[in-house]
KOLGU-4560 file (N, C-alpha, C; in nm, 3 decimals, padded with zeros to 5 digits):
<recs>
<n_xx: 08.270 n_yy: 11.387 n_zz: 08.188 ca_xx: 08.412 ca_yy: 11.353 ca_zz: 08.200 c_xx: 08.460 c_yy: 11.388 c_zz: 08.339 mol: A seq: 1 type: GLN>
<n_xx: 08.532 n_yy: 11.295 n_zz: 08.402 ca_xx: 08.591 ca_yy: 11.317 ca_zz: 08.533 c_xx: 08.742 c_yy: 11.305 c_zz: 08.520 mol: A seq: 2 type: VAL>
<n_xx: 08.812 n_yy: 11.403 n_zz: 08.572 ca_xx: 08.959 ca_yy: 11.396 ca_zz: 08.574 c_xx: 09.004 c_yy: 11.372 c_zz: 08.718 mol: A seq: 3 type: GLN>
<n_xx: 09.098 n_yy: 11.281 n_zz: 08.733 ca_xx: 09.147 ca_yy: 11.243 ca_zz: 08.865 c_xx: 09.296 c_yy: 11.275 c_zz: 08.874 mol: A seq: 4 type: LEU>
<n_xx: 09.336 n_yy: 11.340 n_zz: 08.982 ca_xx: 09.477 ca_yy: 11.375 ca_zz: 09.001 c_xx: 09.522 c_yy: 11.325 c_zz: 09.138 mol: A seq: 5 type: VAL>
<n_xx: 09.614 n_yy: 11.229 n_zz: 09.136 ca_xx: 09.667 ca_yy: 11.173 ca_zz: 09.260 c_xx: 09.786 c_yy: 11.256 c_zz: 09.309 mol: A seq: 6 type: GLU>
<n_xx: 09.806 n_yy: 11.254 n_zz: 09.438 ca_xx: 09.923 ca_yy: 11.319 ca_zz: 09.499 c_xx: 09.954 c_yy: 11.248 c_zz: 09.630 mol: A seq: 7 type: SER>
<n_xx: 10.072 n_yy: 11.278 n_zz: 09.684 ca_xx: 10.108 ca_yy: 11.224 ca_zz: 09.813 c_xx: 10.205 c_yy: 11.107 c_zz: 09.810 mol: A seq: 8 type: GLY>
<n_xx: 10.238 n_yy: 11.062 n_zz: 09.690 ca_xx: 10.335 ca_yy: 10.953 ca_zz: 09.681 c_xx: 10.475 c_yy: 11.001 c_zz: 09.717 mol: A seq: 9 type: GLY>
<n_xx: 10.565 n_yy: 10.905 n_zz: 09.729 ca_xx: 10.702 ca_yy: 10.940 ca_zz: 09.761 c_xx: 10.777 c_yy: 10.820 c_zz: 09.813 mol: A seq: 10 type: GLY>
<n_xx: 10.887 n_yy: 10.846 n_zz: 09.878 ca_xx: 10.971 ca_yy: 10.741 ca_zz: 09.933 c_xx: 10.962 c_yy: 10.743 c_zz: 10.084 mol: A seq: 11 type: MET>
<n_xx: 10.949 n_yy: 10.624 n_zz: 10.142 ca_xx: 10.938 ca_yy: 10.613 ca_zz: 10.287 c_xx: 11.008 c_yy: 10.485 c_zz: 10.331 mol: A seq: 12 type: VAL>
<n_xx: 11.054 n_yy: 10.482 n_zz: 10.453 ca_xx: 11.117 ca_yy: 10.362 ca_zz: 10.506 c_xx: 11.013 c_yy: 10.260 c_zz: 10.550 mol: A seq: 13 type: GLN>
<n_xx: 11.055 n_yy: 10.136 n_zz: 10.553 ca_xx: 10.967 ca_yy: 10.029 ca_zz: 10.599 c_xx: 10.913 c_yy: 10.061 c_zz: 10.738 mol: A seq: 14 type: SER>
<n_xx: 10.782 n_yy: 10.041 n_zz: 10.755 ca_xx: 10.716 ca_yy: 10.073 ca_zz: 10.881 c_xx: 10.657 c_yy: 10.213 c_zz: 10.885 mol: A seq: 15 type: GLY>
<n_xx: 10.690 n_yy: 10.294 n_zz: 10.785 ca_xx: 10.641 ca_yy: 10.431 ca_zz: 10.781 c_xx: 10.500 c_yy: 10.442 c_zz: 10.725 mol: A seq: 16 type: GLY>
<n_xx: 10.457 n_yy: 10.567 n_zz: 10.710 ca_xx: 10.321 ca_yy: 10.595 ca_zz: 10.664 c_xx: 10.323 c_yy: 10.700 c_zz: 10.553 mol: A seq: 17 type: SER>
<n_xx: 10.222 n_yy: 10.692 n_zz: 10.470 ca_xx: 10.196 ca_yy: 10.794 ca_zz: 10.368 c_xx: 10.045 c_yy: 10.809 c_zz: 10.355 mol: A seq: 18 type: LEU>
<n_xx: 10.002 n_yy: 10.927 n_zz: 10.313 ca_xx: 09.861 ca_yy: 10.947 ca_zz: 10.279 c_xx: 09.852 c_yy: 10.996 c_zz: 10.136 mol: A seq: 19 type: ARG>
<n_xx: 09.783 n_yy: 10.917 n_zz: 10.055 ca_xx: 09.759 ca_yy: 10.956 ca_zz: 09.917 c_xx: 09.626 c_yy: 11.031 c_zz: 09.907 mol: A seq: 20 type: LEU>
<n_xx: 09.624 n_yy: 11.126 n_zz: 09.816 ca_xx: 09.502 ca_yy: 11.199 ca_zz: 09.787 c_xx: 09.470 c_yy: 11.188 c_zz: 09.640 mol: A seq: 21 type: SER>
<n_xx: 09.342 n_yy: 11.193 n_zz: 09.608 ca_xx: 09.298 ca_yy: 11.192 ca_zz: 09.469 c_xx: 09.186 c_yy: 11.295 c_zz: 09.456 mol: A seq: 22 type: CYS>
<n_xx: 09.216 n_yy: 11.401 n_zz: 09.384 ca_xx: 09.119 ca_yy: 11.508 ca_zz: 09.364 c_xx: 09.048 c_yy: 11.487 c_zz: 09.231 mol: A seq: 23 type: ALA>
<n_xx: 08.916 n_yy: 11.497 n_zz: 09.234 ca_xx: 08.834 ca_yy: 11.476 ca_zz: 09.114 c_xx: 08.774 c_yy: 11.607 c_zz: 09.066 mol: A seq: 24 type: ALA>
<n_xx: 08.770 n_yy: 11.623 n_zz: 08.934 ca_xx: 08.706 ca_yy: 11.741 ca_zz: 08.877 c_xx: 08.556 c_yy: 11.720 c_zz: 08.872 mol: A seq: 25 type: SER>
<n_xx: 08.484 n_yy: 11.826 n_zz: 08.847 ca_xx: 08.340 ca_yy: 11.815 ca_zz: 08.830 c_xx: 08.265 c_yy: 11.823 c_zz: 08.962 mol: A seq: 26 type: GLY>
<n_xx: 08.133 n_yy: 11.825 n_zz: 08.951 ca_xx: 08.049 ca_yy: 11.842 ca_zz: 09.070 c_xx: 07.957 c_yy: 11.723 c_zz: 09.093 mol: A seq: 27 type: ASN>
<n_xx: 07.995 n_yy: 11.607 n_zz: 09.041 ca_xx: 07.912 ca_yy: 11.489 ca_zz: 09.060 c_xx: 07.993 c_yy: 11.377 c_zz: 09.126 mol: A seq: 28 type: ILE>
<n_xx: 08.091 n_yy: 11.418 n_zz: 09.206 ca_xx: 08.179 ca_yy: 11.323 ca_zz: 09.273 c_xx: 08.100 c_yy: 11.223 c_zz: 09.355 mol: A seq: 29 type: PHE>
<n_xx: 07.991 n_yy: 11.268 n_zz: 09.416 ca_xx: 07.918 ca_yy: 11.179 ca_zz: 09.506 c_xx: 07.838 c_yy: 11.071 c_zz: 09.432 mol: A seq: 30 type: ASN>
<n_xx: 07.844 n_yy: 11.070 n_zz: 09.300 ca_xx: 07.779 ca_yy: 10.964 ca_zz: 09.222 c_xx: 07.875 c_yy: 10.851 c_zz: 09.188 mol: A seq: 31 type: ARG>
<n_xx: 08.000 n_yy: 10.864 n_zz: 09.235 ca_xx: 08.102 ca_yy: 10.766 ca_zz: 09.199 c_xx: 08.151 c_yy: 10.690 c_zz: 09.320 mol: A seq: 32 type: TYR>
<n_xx: 08.160 n_yy: 10.557 n_zz: 09.304 ca_xx: 08.236 ca_yy: 10.476 ca_zz: 09.396 c_xx: 08.383 c_yy: 10.500 c_zz: 09.364 mol: A seq: 33 type: ASN>
<n_xx: 08.464 n_yy: 10.522 n_zz: 09.468 ca_xx: 08.603 ca_yy: 10.557 ca_zz: 09.447 c_xx: 08.694 c_yy: 10.445 c_zz: 09.497 mol: A seq: 34 type: MET>
<n_xx: 08.798 n_yy: 10.419 n_zz: 09.421 ca_xx: 08.886 ca_yy: 10.309 ca_zz: 09.457 c_xx: 09.033 c_yy: 10.344 c_zz: 09.440 mol: A seq: 35 type: GLY>
<n_xx: 09.115 n_yy: 10.261 n_zz: 09.503 ca_xx: 09.260 ca_yy: 10.269 ca_zz: 09.487 c_xx: 09.312 c_yy: 10.134 c_zz: 09.440 mol: A seq: 36 type: TRP>
<n_xx: 09.403 n_yy: 10.140 n_zz: 09.346 ca_xx: 09.469 ca_yy: 10.023 ca_zz: 09.291 c_xx: 09.620 c_yy: 10.051 c_zz: 09.289 mol: A seq: 37 type: TYR>
<n_xx: 09.696 n_yy: 09.946 n_zz: 09.266 ca_xx: 09.840 ca_yy: 09.967 ca_zz: 09.248 c_xx: 09.894 c_yy: 09.868 c_zz: 09.145 mol: A seq: 38 type: ARG>
<n_xx: 10.008 n_yy: 09.905 n_zz: 09.090 ca_xx: 10.073 ca_yy: 09.818 ca_zz: 08.992 c_xx: 10.224 c_yy: 09.826 c_zz: 09.011 mol: A seq: 39 type: GLN>
<n_xx: 10.282 n_yy: 09.712 n_zz: 09.042 ca_xx: 10.427 ca_yy: 09.701 ca_zz: 09.054 c_xx: 10.483 c_yy: 09.654 c_zz: 08.921 mol: A seq: 40 type: ALA>
<n_xx: 10.610 n_yy: 09.682 n_zz: 08.893 ca_xx: 10.669 ca_yy: 09.640 ca_zz: 08.766 c_xx: 10.654 c_yy: 09.490 c_zz: 08.744 mol: A seq: 41 type: PRO>
<n_xx: 10.606 n_yy: 09.453 n_zz: 08.627 ca_xx: 10.589 ca_yy: 09.312 ca_zz: 08.593 c_xx: 10.464 c_yy: 09.248 c_zz: 08.647 mol: A seq: 42 type: GLY>
<n_xx: 10.385 n_yy: 09.325 n_zz: 08.723 ca_xx: 10.263 ca_yy: 09.270 ca_zz: 08.783 c_xx: 10.138 c_yy: 09.333 c_zz: 08.721 mol: A seq: 43 type: ASN>
<n_xx: 10.026 n_yy: 09.265 n_zz: 08.740 ca_xx: 09.899 ca_yy: 09.323 ca_zz: 08.697 c_xx: 09.853 c_yy: 09.428 c_zz: 08.799 mol: A seq: 44 type: GLN>
<n_xx: 09.765 n_yy: 09.514 n_zz: 08.753 ca_xx: 09.709 ca_yy: 09.614 ca_zz: 08.844 c_xx: 09.625 c_yy: 09.541 c_zz: 08.949 mol: A seq: 45 type: ARG>
<n_xx: 09.644 n_yy: 09.581 n_zz: 09.074 ca_xx: 09.586 ca_yy: 09.512 ca_zz: 09.188 c_xx: 09.489 c_yy: 09.602 c_zz: 09.263 mol: A seq: 46 type: GLU>
<n_xx: 09.370 n_yy: 09.550 n_zz: 09.292 ca_xx: 09.273 ca_yy: 09.623 ca_zz: 09.371 c_xx: 09.321 c_yy: 09.634 c_zz: 09.515 mol: A seq: 47 type: PHE>
<n_xx: 09.303 n_yy: 09.752 n_zz: 09.575 ca_xx: 09.340 ca_yy: 09.773 ca_zz: 09.715 c_xx: 09.219 c_yy: 09.803 c_zz: 09.803 mol: A seq: 48 type: LEU>
<n_xx: 09.139 n_yy: 09.900 n_zz: 09.761 ca_xx: 09.030 ca_yy: 09.945 ca_zz: 09.847 c_xx: 08.929 c_yy: 10.021 c_zz: 09.764 mol: A seq: 49 type: ALA>
<n_xx: 08.805 n_yy: 10.018 n_zz: 09.810 ca_xx: 08.699 ca_yy: 10.096 ca_zz: 09.748 c_xx: 08.610 c_yy: 10.154 c_zz: 09.855 mol: A seq: 50 type: GLN>
<n_xx: 08.560 n_yy: 10.274 n_zz: 09.830 ca_xx: 08.459 ca_yy: 10.335 ca_zz: 09.917 c_xx: 08.341 c_yy: 10.374 c_zz: 09.829 mol: A seq: 51 type: ILE>
<n_xx: 08.224 n_yy: 10.331 n_zz: 09.868 ca_xx: 08.105 ca_yy: 10.353 ca_zz: 09.786 c_xx: 08.051 c_yy: 10.495 c_zz: 09.804 mol: A seq: 52 type: THR>
<n_xx: 07.950 n_yy: 10.528 n_zz: 09.723 ca_xx: 07.887 ca_yy: 10.658 ca_zz: 09.737 c_xx: 07.825 c_yy: 10.673 c_zz: 09.876 mol: A seq: 53 type: THR>
<n_xx: 07.788 n_yy: 10.564 n_zz: 09.937 ca_xx: 07.729 ca_yy: 10.569 ca_zz: 10.070 c_xx: 07.830 c_yy: 10.564 c_zz: 10.183 mol: A seq: 54 type: GLY>
<n_xx: 07.959 n_yy: 10.553 n_zz: 10.147 ca_xx: 08.063 ca_yy: 10.555 ca_zz: 10.249 c_xx: 08.106 c_yy: 10.418 c_zz: 10.300 mol: A seq: 55 type: GLY>
<n_xx: 08.056 n_yy: 10.312 n_zz: 10.237 ca_xx: 08.098 ca_yy: 10.178 ca_zz: 10.279 c_xx: 08.232 c_yy: 10.143 c_zz: 10.214 mol: A seq: 56 type: ASN>
<n_xx: 08.323 n_yy: 10.089 n_zz: 10.293 ca_xx: 08.458 ca_yy: 10.058 ca_zz: 10.245 c_xx: 08.484 c_yy: 09.909 c_zz: 10.245 mol: A seq: 57 type: ALA>
<n_xx: 08.561 n_yy: 09.865 n_zz: 10.147 ca_xx: 08.609 ca_yy: 09.727 ca_zz: 10.147 c_xx: 08.753 c_yy: 09.726 c_zz: 10.100 mol: A seq: 58 type: ASN>
<n_xx: 08.826 n_yy: 09.625 n_zz: 10.142 ca_xx: 08.970 ca_yy: 09.620 ca_zz: 10.123 c_xx: 09.017 c_yy: 09.484 c_zz: 10.074 mol: A seq: 59 type: TYR>
<n_xx: 09.129 n_yy: 09.488 n_zz: 10.004 ca_xx: 09.198 ca_yy: 09.364 ca_zz: 09.970 c_xx: 09.262 c_yy: 09.309 c_zz: 10.097 mol: A seq: 60 type: ALA>
<n_xx: 09.273 n_yy: 09.177 n_zz: 10.105 ca_xx: 09.332 ca_yy: 09.115 ca_zz: 10.223 c_xx: 09.475 c_yy: 09.163 c_zz: 10.247 mol: A seq: 61 type: ASP>
<n_xx: 09.545 n_yy: 09.195 n_zz: 10.140 ca_xx: 09.686 ca_yy: 09.233 ca_zz: 10.151 c_xx: 09.707 c_yy: 09.364 c_zz: 10.225 mol: A seq: 62 type: SER>
<n_xx: 09.602 n_yy: 09.448 n_zz: 10.232 ca_xx: 09.618 ca_yy: 09.578 ca_zz: 10.297 c_xx: 09.521 c_yy: 09.599 c_zz: 10.413 mol: A seq: 63 type: VAL>
<n_xx: 09.433 n_yy: 09.504 n_zz: 10.435 ca_xx: 09.333 ca_yy: 09.518 ca_zz: 10.542 c_xx: 09.404 c_yy: 09.535 c_zz: 10.675 mol: A seq: 64 type: LYS>
<n_xx: 09.361 n_yy: 09.635 n_zz: 10.751 ca_xx: 09.422 ca_yy: 09.663 ca_zz: 10.880 c_xx: 09.540 c_yy: 09.758 c_zz: 10.874 mol: A seq: 65 type: GLY>
<n_xx: 09.593 n_yy: 09.781 n_zz: 10.754 ca_xx: 09.706 ca_yy: 09.874 ca_zz: 10.740 c_xx: 09.665 c_yy: 09.999 c_zz: 10.662 mol: A seq: 66 type: ARG>
<n_xx: 09.577 n_yy: 09.985 n_zz: 10.565 ca_xx: 09.534 ca_yy: 10.097 ca_zz: 10.481 c_xx: 09.390 c_yy: 10.134 c_zz: 10.515 mol: A seq: 67 type: PHE>
<n_xx: 09.361 n_yy: 10.263 n_zz: 10.504 ca_xx: 09.225 ca_yy: 10.312 ca_zz: 10.527 c_xx: 09.186 c_yy: 10.408 c_zz: 10.416 mol: A seq: 68 type: THR>
<n_xx: 09.073 n_yy: 10.379 n_zz: 10.353 ca_xx: 09.022 ca_yy: 10.468 ca_zz: 10.248 c_xx: 08.914 c_yy: 10.557 c_zz: 10.308 mol: A seq: 69 type: ILE>
<n_xx: 08.910 n_yy: 10.681 n_zz: 10.263 ca_xx: 08.807 ca_yy: 10.773 ca_zz: 10.309 c_xx: 08.778 c_yy: 10.872 c_zz: 10.197 mol: A seq: 70 type: SER>
<n_xx: 08.666 n_yy: 10.941 n_zz: 10.208 ca_xx: 08.631 ca_yy: 11.039 ca_zz: 10.106 c_xx: 08.573 c_yy: 11.163 c_zz: 10.171 mol: A seq: 71 type: ARG>
<n_xx: 08.595 n_yy: 11.276 n_zz: 10.105 ca_xx: 08.537 ca_yy: 11.403 ca_zz: 10.147 c_xx: 08.462 c_yy: 11.457 c_zz: 10.026 mol: A seq: 72 type: ASP>
<n_xx: 08.332 n_yy: 11.439 n_zz: 10.026 ca_xx: 08.252 ca_yy: 11.479 ca_zz: 09.910 c_xx: 08.253 c_yy: 11.631 c_zz: 09.890 mol: A seq: 73 type: ASN>
<n_xx: 08.268 n_yy: 11.705 n_zz: 09.997 ca_xx: 08.271 ca_yy: 11.851 ca_zz: 09.985 c_xx: 08.397 c_yy: 11.898 c_zz: 09.912 mol: A seq: 74 type: ALA>
<n_xx: 08.503 n_yy: 11.817 n_zz: 09.922 ca_xx: 08.630 ca_yy: 11.853 ca_zz: 09.857 c_xx: 08.655 c_yy: 11.772 c_zz: 09.731 mol: A seq: 75 type: LYS>
<n_xx: 08.560 n_yy: 11.686 n_zz: 09.693 ca_xx: 08.577 ca_yy: 11.600 ca_zz: 09.575 c_xx: 08.708 c_yy: 11.521 c_zz: 09.583 mol: A seq: 76 type: ASN>
<n_xx: 08.738 n_yy: 11.469 n_zz: 09.699 ca_xx: 08.868 ca_yy: 11.405 ca_zz: 09.720 c_xx: 08.850 c_yy: 11.272 c_zz: 09.793 mol: A seq: 77 type: THR>
<n_xx: 08.929 n_yy: 11.175 n_zz: 09.750 ca_xx: 08.937 ca_yy: 11.046 ca_zz: 09.818 c_xx: 09.080 c_yy: 11.029 c_zz: 09.868 mol: A seq: 78 type: VAL>
<n_xx: 09.094 n_yy: 10.965 n_zz: 09.982 ca_xx: 09.224 ca_yy: 10.948 ca_zz: 10.046 c_xx: 09.254 c_yy: 10.801 c_zz: 10.068 mol: A seq: 79 type: TYR>
<n_xx: 09.383 n_yy: 10.772 n_zz: 10.077 ca_xx: 09.427 ca_yy: 10.640 ca_zz: 10.118 c_xx: 09.538 c_yy: 10.659 c_zz: 10.221 mol: A seq: 80 type: LEU>
<n_xx: 09.504 n_yy: 10.632 n_zz: 10.346 ca_xx: 09.602 ca_yy: 10.637 ca_zz: 10.453 c_xx: 09.672 c_yy: 10.502 c_zz: 10.459 mol: A seq: 81 type: GLN>
<n_xx: 09.803 n_yy: 10.504 n_zz: 10.445 ca_xx: 09.880 ca_yy: 10.379 ca_zz: 10.441 c_xx: 09.976 c_yy: 10.376 c_zz: 10.558 mol: A seq: 82 type: MET>
<n_xx: 09.959 n_yy: 10.280 n_zz: 10.646 ca_xx: 10.044 ca_yy: 10.264 ca_zz: 10.763 c_xx: 10.120 c_yy: 10.133 c_zz: 10.755 mol: A seq: 83 type: ASN>
<n_xx: 10.223 n_yy: 10.121 n_zz: 10.837 ca_xx: 10.303 ca_yy: 09.998 ca_zz: 10.844 c_xx: 10.346 c_yy: 09.953 c_zz: 10.705 mol: A seq: 84 type: SER>
<n_xx: 10.397 n_yy: 10.045 n_zz: 10.628 ca_xx: 10.434 ca_yy: 10.014 ca_zz: 10.491 c_xx: 10.550 c_yy: 09.915 c_zz: 10.484 mol: A seq: 85 type: LEU>
<n_xx: 10.545 n_yy: 09.832 n_zz: 10.381 ca_xx: 10.645 ca_yy: 09.727 ca_zz: 10.358 c_xx: 10.709 c_yy: 09.748 c_zz: 10.221 mol: A seq: 86 type: LYS>
<n_xx: 10.829 n_yy: 09.696 n_zz: 10.202 ca_xx: 10.890 ca_yy: 09.709 ca_zz: 10.069 c_xx: 10.803 c_yy: 09.654 c_zz: 09.957 mol: A seq: 87 type: PRO>
<n_xx: 10.725 n_yy: 09.552 n_zz: 09.986 ca_xx: 10.638 ca_yy: 09.496 ca_zz: 09.882 c_xx: 10.519 c_yy: 09.585 c_zz: 09.849 mol: A seq: 88 type: GLU>
<n_xx: 10.501 n_yy: 09.694 n_zz: 09.922 ca_xx: 10.398 ca_yy: 09.792 ca_zz: 09.886 c_xx: 10.448 c_yy: 09.888 c_zz: 09.777 mol: A seq: 89 type: ASP>
<n_xx: 10.573 n_yy: 09.877 n_zz: 09.740 ca_xx: 10.629 ca_yy: 09.963 ca_zz: 09.636 c_xx: 10.556 c_yy: 09.939 c_zz: 09.504 mol: A seq: 90 type: THR>
<n_xx: 10.503 n_yy: 10.047 n_zz: 09.447 ca_xx: 10.425 ca_yy: 10.036 ca_zz: 09.324 c_xx: 10.380 c_yy: 10.175 c_zz: 09.281 mol: A seq: 91 type: ALA>
<n_xx: 10.320 n_yy: 10.183 n_zz: 09.164 ca_xx: 10.248 ca_yy: 10.303 ca_zz: 09.124 c_xx: 10.104 c_yy: 10.286 c_zz: 09.170 mol: A seq: 92 type: VAL>
<n_xx: 10.053 n_yy: 10.386 n_zz: 09.239 ca_xx: 09.919 ca_yy: 10.380 ca_zz: 09.296 c_xx: 09.825 c_yy: 10.466 c_zz: 09.213 mol: A seq: 93 type: TYR>
<n_xx: 09.711 n_yy: 10.406 n_zz: 09.179 ca_xx: 09.613 ca_yy: 10.470 ca_zz: 09.091 c_xx: 09.479 c_yy: 10.488 c_zz: 09.162 mol: A seq: 94 type: TYR>
<n_xx: 09.419 n_yy: 10.600 n_zz: 09.133 ca_xx: 09.284 ca_yy: 10.630 ca_zz: 09.179 c_xx: 09.186 c_yy: 10.593 c_zz: 09.068 mol: A seq: 95 type: CYS>
<n_xx: 09.070 n_yy: 10.543 n_zz: 09.109 ca_xx: 08.966 ca_yy: 10.503 ca_zz: 09.013 c_xx: 08.831 c_yy: 10.557 c_zz: 09.055 mol: A seq: 96 type: ASN>
<n_xx: 08.756 n_yy: 10.604 n_zz: 08.957 ca_xx: 08.618 ca_yy: 10.649 ca_zz: 08.981 c_xx: 08.524 c_yy: 10.563 c_zz: 08.898 mol: A seq: 97 type: ALA>
<n_xx: 08.430 n_yy: 10.500 n_zz: 08.964 ca_xx: 08.336 ca_yy: 10.410 ca_zz: 08.899 c_xx: 08.194 c_yy: 10.458 c_zz: 08.928 mol: A seq: 98 type: ASP>
<n_xx: 08.124 n_yy: 10.504 n_zz: 08.823 ca_xx: 07.988 ca_yy: 10.554 ca_zz: 08.843 c_xx: 07.901 c_yy: 10.447 c_zz: 08.908 mol: A seq: 99 type: HIS>
<n_xx: 07.815 n_yy: 10.488 n_zz: 09.000 ca_xx: 07.738 ca_yy: 10.391 ca_zz: 09.077 c_xx: 07.645 c_yy: 10.308 c_zz: 08.989 mol: A seq: 100 type: TRP>
<n_xx: 07.615 n_yy: 10.357 n_zz: 08.868 ca_xx: 07.534 ca_yy: 10.278 ca_zz: 08.774 c_xx: 07.621 c_yy: 10.189 c_zz: 08.685 mol: A seq: 101 type: LEU>
<n_xx: 07.753 n_yy: 10.205 n_zz: 08.699 ca_xx: 07.844 ca_yy: 10.125 ca_zz: 08.617 c_xx: 07.857 c_yy: 10.173 c_zz: 08.475 mol: A seq: 102 type: GLY>
<n_xx: 07.815 n_yy: 10.296 n_zz: 08.450 ca_xx: 07.813 ca_yy: 10.348 ca_zz: 08.314 c_xx: 07.943 c_yy: 10.417 c_zz: 08.274 mol: A seq: 103 type: THR>
<n_xx: 08.022 n_yy: 10.461 n_zz: 08.371 ca_xx: 08.145 ca_yy: 10.533 ca_zz: 08.340 c_xx: 08.253 c_yy: 10.492 c_zz: 08.439 mol: A seq: 104 type: ARG>
<n_xx: 08.376 n_yy: 10.494 n_zz: 08.392 ca_xx: 08.488 ca_yy: 10.455 ca_zz: 08.477 c_xx: 08.611 c_yy: 10.536 c_zz: 08.435 mol: A seq: 105 type: ASN>
<n_xx: 08.681 n_yy: 10.591 n_zz: 08.532 ca_xx: 08.795 ca_yy: 10.679 ca_zz: 08.503 c_xx: 08.914 c_yy: 10.641 c_zz: 08.590 mol: A seq: 106 type: TYR>
<n_xx: 09.034 n_yy: 10.668 n_zz: 08.537 ca_xx: 09.158 ca_yy: 10.643 ca_zz: 08.610 c_xx: 09.241 c_yy: 10.770 c_zz: 08.619 mol: A seq: 107 type: TRP>
<n_xx: 09.315 n_yy: 10.783 n_zz: 08.729 ca_xx: 09.414 ca_yy: 10.887 ca_zz: 08.741 c_xx: 09.543 c_yy: 10.845 c_zz: 08.673 mol: A seq: 108 type: GLY>
<n_xx: 09.642 n_yy: 10.934 n_zz: 08.680 ca_xx: 09.768 ca_yy: 10.909 ca_zz: 08.610 c_xx: 09.865 c_yy: 10.828 c_zz: 08.695 mol: A seq: 109 type: GLN>
<n_xx: 09.836 n_yy: 10.815 n_zz: 08.823 ca_xx: 09.920 ca_yy: 10.735 ca_zz: 08.912 c_xx: 10.022 c_yy: 10.817 c_zz: 08.988 mol: A seq: 110 type: GLY>
<n_xx: 10.060 n_yy: 10.767 n_zz: 09.103 ca_xx: 10.164 ca_yy: 10.830 ca_zz: 09.185 c_xx: 10.253 c_yy: 10.719 c_zz: 09.241 mol: A seq: 111 type: THR>
<n_xx: 10.382 n_yy: 10.742 n_zz: 09.236 ca_xx: 10.479 ca_yy: 10.638 ca_zz: 09.276 c_xx: 10.494 c_yy: 10.636 c_zz: 09.428 mol: A seq: 112 type: GLN>
<n_xx: 10.491 n_yy: 10.515 n_zz: 09.483 ca_xx: 10.522 ca_yy: 10.492 ca_zz: 09.624 c_xx: 10.638 c_yy: 10.394 c_zz: 09.631 mol: A seq: 113 type: VAL>
<n_xx: 10.742 n_yy: 10.433 n_zz: 09.700 ca_xx: 10.858 ca_yy: 10.347 ca_zz: 09.715 c_xx: 10.888 c_yy: 10.329 c_zz: 09.863 mol: A seq: 114 type: THR>
<n_xx: 10.893 n_yy: 10.203 n_zz: 09.906 ca_xx: 10.919 ca_yy: 10.171 ca_zz: 10.047 c_xx: 11.054 c_yy: 10.102 c_zz: 10.054 mol: A seq: 115 type: VAL>
<n_xx: 11.147 n_yy: 10.161 n_zz: 10.126 ca_xx: 11.281 ca_yy: 10.104 ca_zz: 10.137 c_xx: 11.292 c_yy: 10.022 c_zz: 10.264 mol: A seq: 116 type: SER>
<n_xx: 11.374 n_yy: 09.920 n_zz: 10.257 ca_xx: 11.391 ca_yy: 09.831 ca_zz: 10.373 c_xx: 11.499 c_yy: 09.882 c_zz: 10.466 mol: A seq: 117 type: SER>
</recs>
């Protein structure tokens, strides 16, 4: 069982930055591909970024060039640096852990990000 706890959300003005963190329990963090998703009211959950166990990152087109995902295996933590934020980035942001074998998948409880114009 892996527990994920997100932090770092809040309110920011358009053009501002936030860094989200997701701390994972357990000592097998490096066996999981880690991802960030978001869900705005009335919308489906949307993929944003993933970083593999090997450190390779990929991004949704909507955030490419503005968001950066990174991981610190020693701290069991994954980060999402968000720059040039827009009002349409307003959503609840979720952390996801996906075992590299595809056998287990976990979600955090989410953290609210609100971008004002």
